[in-house]
C-alpha positions as CSV (number, residue, x, y, z in Angstrom):
1,M,0.0,0.0,0.0
2,S,2.9,2.3,0.8
3,T,4.3,1.7,-2.7
4,I,1.0,2.3,-4.4
5,K,0.5,5.6,-2.5
6,T,4.0,6.7,-3.4
7,V,3.4,6.0,-7.1
8,Y,0.0,7.8,-7.0
9,N,1.5,10.9,-5.3
10,A,4.4,10.9,-7.8
11,R,2.0,10.7,-10.7
12,Q,-0.1,13.6,-9.3
13,K,3.0,15.7,-8.8
14,F,4.1,14.9,-12.4
15,Q,0.8,15.9,-13.8
16,T,0.8,19.1,-11.8
17,T,4.3,20.1,-12.7
18,E,3.7,19.2,-16.3
19,K,1.0,21.9,-16.4
20,V,3.2,24.4,-14.5
21,G,6.0,23.5,-16.9
22,K,4.2,24.9,-19.8
23,T,4.2,28.3,-18.1
24,Q,7.8,28.0,-17.1
25,M,8.7,27.0,-20.6
26,Q,7.0,30.1,-21.9
27,V,9.0,32.2,-19.5
28,V,12.3,30.6,-20.5
29,M,11.5,31.1,-24.2
30,F,10.5,34.7,-23.5
31,I,14.0,35.5,-22.2
32,L,15.5,35.1,-25.6
33,H,12.4,34.4,-27.8
34,P,13.6,36.1,-31.0
35,Y,16.8,34.1,-30.9
36,I,15.5,30.6,-30.1
37,M,15.5,28.4,-33.2
38,H,14.4,25.1,-31.6
39,I,13.7,23.5,-28.2
40,Q,14.2,19.7,-27.9
41,D,12.8,17.7,-25.0
42,I,14.9,14.9,-23.5
43,K,13.8,11.5,-22.3
44,P,12.7,12.0,-18.6
45,D,14.4,9.1,-16.9
46,G,16.5,11.0,-14.4
47,N,19.5,11.1,-16.8
48,Y,18.0,13.9,-19.0
49,G,20.6,16.5,-18.1
50,F,23.4,14.2,-19.0
51,R,21.6,13.1,-22.1
52,A,21.4,16.7,-23.3
53,I,25.1,17.3,-22.8
54,A,25.9,14.1,-24.7
55,V,23.9,15.2,-27.7
56,Y,25.6,18.6,-27.7
57,L,29.0,17.0,-27.7
58,G,28.1,14.9,-30.8
59,L,27.4,11.7,-28.9
60,D,24.2,9.6,-28.9
61,E,21.7,10.5,-26.2
62,D,22.3,7.1,-24.6
63,A,25.9,8.1,-23.8
64,W,24.7,9.7,-20.6
65,A,26.8,7.3,-18.6
66,T,29.9,8.5,-20.4
67,I,29.1,12.0,-19.4
68,R,28.7,11.0,-15.8
69,Y,32.1,9.1,-15.9
70,N,33.9,12.1,-17.4
71,L,32.5,14.5,-14.8
72,I,33.5,12.2,-12.0
73,E,37.0,12.2,-13.5
74,E,37.0,16.0,-13.5
75,L,35.9,16.0,-9.9
76,H,38.7,13.7,-8.8
77,I,41.5,15.3,-10.7
78,F,40.8,18.8,-9.5
79,R,39.4,17.9,-6.1
80,T,41.1,20.7,-4.2
81,Q,39.7,23.4,-6.5
82,Y,36.1,21.9,-6.4
83,V,36.2,21.6,-2.6
84,A,37.0,25.3,-2.5
85,I,34.2,26.1,-5.0
86,F,31.6,23.9,-3.2
87,G,32.7,25.1,0.2
88,S,33.4,21.8,1.9
89,D,34.5,18.2,1.5
90,G,31.0,17.1,2.4
91,Q,29.5,19.0,-0.5
92,W,32.2,17.5,-2.8
93,T,31.1,14.1,-1.7
94,R,27.5,14.8,-2.3
95,V,28.2,15.9,-5.8
96,Y,30.3,12.8,-6.4
97,N,27.5,10.6,-5.1
98,S,25.0,12.3,-7.3
99,L,27.1,11.5,-10.4
100,N,27.9,7.9,-9.3
101,F,25.0,6.2,-11.1
102,F,25.5,3.7,-14.0
103,T,22.5,1.4,-13.8
104,L,21.2,0.8,-17.3
105,D,17.9,-1.0,-16.6
106,R,16.2,1.7,-14.6
107,G,16.0,5.5,-14.4
108,A,18.0,7.5,-11.9
109,S,16.4,8.4,-8.6
110,I,16.2,12.0,-7.4
111,E,19.5,11.9,-5.6
112,H,21.3,11.1,-8.9
113,W,19.6,13.8,-11.0
114,M,21.7,16.6,-12.5
115,A,21.7,19.7,-10.3
116,M,23.1,22.3,-12.6
117,S,24.2,24.5,-9.7
118,D,26.7,21.8,-8.9
119,M,27.5,20.6,-12.4
120,D,27.8,23.8,-14.4
121,L,31.5,24.6,-13.9
122,L,32.3,20.8,-14.0
123,I,30.7,20.6,-17.5
124,A,32.2,23.7,-18.9
125,S,35.7,22.8,-17.6
126,K,35.8,19.1,-18.5
127,F,34.5,19.6,-22.1
128,N,36.0,23.0,-22.7
129,V,32.7,24.6,-23.8
130,K,30.7,27.7,-23.1
131,L,27.5,26.7,-21.2
132,H,24.3,28.7,-21.0
133,I,21.7,27.8,-18.4
134,L,18.3,29.4,-19.1
135,S,15.6,29.4,-16.5
136,A,12.6,31.4,-15.3
137,A,14.4,32.3,-12.1
138,Q,17.9,33.2,-13.3
139,S,20.1,32.6,-16.3
140,F,23.9,32.4,-16.3
141,K,26.8,31.6,-18.6
142,Y,29.8,29.4,-17.7
143,F,33.2,29.0,-19.2
144,T,36.0,26.5,-18.4
145,L,38.1,27.3,-15.4
146,R,41.6,26.3,-16.6
147,S,42.2,26.8,-20.3
148,T,42.3,29.4,-23.1
149,P,39.3,29.3,-25.6
150,P,39.7,27.2,-28.7
151,P,39.4,28.7,-32.2
152,S,35.9,29.8,-33.0
153,Y,35.3,27.0,-35.5
154,Q,36.0,24.4,-32.7
155,L,34.0,26.1,-30.0
156,V,31.0,24.2,-28.7
157,A,28.2,26.3,-27.2
158,I,25.7,24.4,-25.0
159,A,22.3,26.0,-24.1
160,I,20.1,24.2,-21.6
161,G,16.6,25.3,-20.5
162,Y,15.7,24.4,-16.9
163,V,11.9,23.9,-16.4
164,N,9.6,22.5,-13.7
165,N,12.4,22.8,-11.2
166,N,13.4,19.3,-12.2
167,H,13.8,18.9,-16.0
168,Y,16.2,20.1,-18.7
169,V,15.6,20.7,-22.4
170,Q,18.0,21.5,-25.2
171,V,17.7,25.0,-26.6
172,V,19.2,25.9,-30.0
173,L,20.0,29.6,-30.4
174,T,20.8,31.8,-33.4
175,E,24.1,33.4,-34.0
176,G,24.7,36.7,-32.1
177,Y,22.1,36.1,-29.4
178,P,22.4,38.3,-26.2
179,M,24.2,36.3,-23.5
180,P,23.2,35.9,-19.9
181,P,25.7,37.2,-17.3
182,I,28.8,35.2,-16.3
183,M,28.4,33.1,-13.2
184,P,30.4,35.0,-10.4
185,Q,32.0,31.8,-9.2
186,W,33.8,31.5,-12.6
187,V,35.2,35.0,-12.2
188,H,36.5,34.2,-8.7
189,F,37.9,30.7,-9.3
190,R,39.1,30.8,-12.9
191,H,42.8,30.6,-13.7
192,D,44.4,33.5,-15.4
193,C,44.7,31.7,-18.7
194,A,40.9,31.4,-18.9
195,T,40.3,35.2,-18.7
196,T,40.1,35.6,-22.4
197,W,36.9,33.5,-22.6
198,A,34.8,36.5,-21.6
199,T,36.5,39.1,-23.7
200,P,34.5,38.7,-27.0
201,Y,31.1,38.7,-25.3
202,A,31.0,42.0,-23.3
203,E,28.6,43.7,-25.8
204,R,26.3,40.6,-26.0
205,I,26.1,40.4,-22.1
206,H,25.3,44.1,-22.0
207,A,22.5,43.6,-24.6
208,Y,21.0,40.8,-22.5
209,M,21.1,42.9,-19.4
């Protein structure tokens, strides 16, 4: 009976947030509406954020486990820096545990979902991309922490819309779109060599603001 009640409550919550999500999606789209070419939903199995990143990197959507593994690698190699960014060893461990899910025959439970507030700098730094997170509450841009930007023809830009407070969608933007502000953590923790990531985008950030 407990299991049945849990399933019922989860279904009710999903149906409610699905309705709310339409409004939130409209808000996300309104932020940059003239510059949005396409929005693509992702399979809602608890790995959707990692699936979205995989597709942007030219991998199959089912390569979500590879993305998890790569982010764990980033977390371990630069542990000292991420402990400083997260504020404690305990928070570092929590992020590690959230990434540590590789079961293929069932979806990820909530403790293994992607929390972009934890993963943003990990993603940008591991894959050397510029990352845009768009949401109804706040939108930010992230760059890698430790390298110079690649040539423009090699640069990968990832835009993710966050809706329902629990789901991510891919957003395809036109060239020259206004850019959300840079996440303050990047400014504080980036290495000197990464400074030039922000240089070409000052006018576009100003236009967004």
